[in-house]
N, C-alpha and C positions, 0 to 999 in steps of 0.2 A: 798674475795679481793674486787668486785666491790661496797659494801659498805663502804668500808676501803675508797675507792678512793673517793666517792662521801662526806663522812665525813670529808677528808680532804680539798675537794673544799672548801664546806660549811665555814671549818675553816679558809680560807685563805679570801673570802668574807668578812667574819666577821671581820676579822684583818683589811683590808682595810678598811672597814669602819670606825673603831674607830680612827684609822691613820688620815681620813681626819676630824674626829670630832676633834682632838686635833689640826690640821692645823688651825683650825679658830682662834685659839689665834697667829699666825704666820702671815696669813695674815693681822690682824687688822694692822692700823699705831701705831708705836712703841714709838712715841713722849712722854717723861714723863713718860714711864714706867720704874720701876726698876726691876723687875723679876715676871715670869710666873711661874704656877704649871697647867698640861695640864694630866690629868690620862686617863687610856684605860681600858678597860674591859678585861674581863677574862670569863672562863668557868661558873664562877660561878655568884658571885652578885658583884663583884669590882665597887665600883662608879666609874662614871664616867662624869668629870665635870673640869672646866678650871678657874682658880683664878689669877687675875691678879692683881699685886701689882705695884702702882704709887709712885711715888716721895713725891707726894705731901700727903701722906696718905691714898687715895681714895685705896679701892678694889672693883673689882667688879668679880661676880660670875657668871655663867652660868653652871647650873647642869643639865644633859643630861638624863641619864641611873643610874639605882639602886641608886638613892640617894632619902633623906629624901623632899628635896626642888628642883624640877625640876623648869626651866627658870632661869632668871636673875634676880640679885638682888646685892646690895652693900652696903658696910660699910666704915666707916672711924677708921683707925687705931690712936690712942694716940699718943702723940709727943714722948714719952717714947717707946713705939711698934717700930715706924717708925723708931727712932733712932738707936734701938737694929737691925732691920731687914737691915737697911742699911748698919750697921758695918759687920753683919754676911756674906751680899750678897758681901760685900769688901771682906771680908776675906776666903769667899771659893772661889772666883774667876772661876765660871763657865768657862771661856775662856782658860783657861790652859786644860782642859777636851775636848776629840775630842766628836764629836757628835754624835755617837750612842755607846753605852758600851753594849759590847755582853753578853748574859746571856745564861748560859748551863740549867736554870730552865724553862720548856716548860709554864707552865699555871700561873707564878707569876704576880702579880699587876705590871703593866709598868706605868711608867711615863716620863714627858719631864719636866724639866726645862728650862726654857730660862733667859739668862741676857742678859741686854739691855743698850746700851750706845747711847745716842742720837737715831739716825735713824739706828745704826748697832745693831744687834744682833745675839746671840749665844746659839742656843738649845743643851741641853744634854741629851739624854734620855737613857733609860735601866730599869731594873727589879730591883728587891730587893739585888742582889750583887755588886750593884754600890759601890763606895768609901763611907767611912764613913761621910766624911763633906758633900757631896752630899744627903747621907739619913738623916743628922743633917737638914739641910736647909729645905728640903722637910717637915720633922715632924715639923720644924718652922713656916713654912705656915700653915699647918694641925692645929697647935694648936691656930694659930693667928685666923684661919675661925672658928673654935669651941668655942673660945673665945667670938666671936661676933656672936653664935648662930647660925651656921652653922654645921651641922653633914654630916663631909668629911671622917672620918678614917673609919667608917663602911659602908658597901654597905647595901642596902635594897632591900629583897626579892620583885619583882614587882607584885608577885601573890598573895602577902596579902591586 
């Protein structure tokens, strides 16, 4: 029983830390930002990173944990990629969803998508049981990052 309580306390502290990491994206100025994706850890090797997509096609990446590339980098979307992304963000309309979508799955990958409109923003967070349009947008963002050389879909064992 005592070990269970200690384990639960440790898990709670770990969860608080990953939520603070995702908050970094929310605290930065949102001017010219289109959409952001912040992933959070799990008990395995879920990658933890933030991708910020801007209206001019610039994308910033900050890899924190269980990722192939840690630290910050950026890349530029093509005009076609930016056009498709802008249309998809508009089509999904993050503003229609609640800020938190509850999950019944204990240790599934967790992510926060944030939509921007000037200085206003609307985060939507949840796990793998979010509505299909949110999962499709998240996958599009990951696909764009991978197209530009970042491995974001698969976590990396930090012990390797």
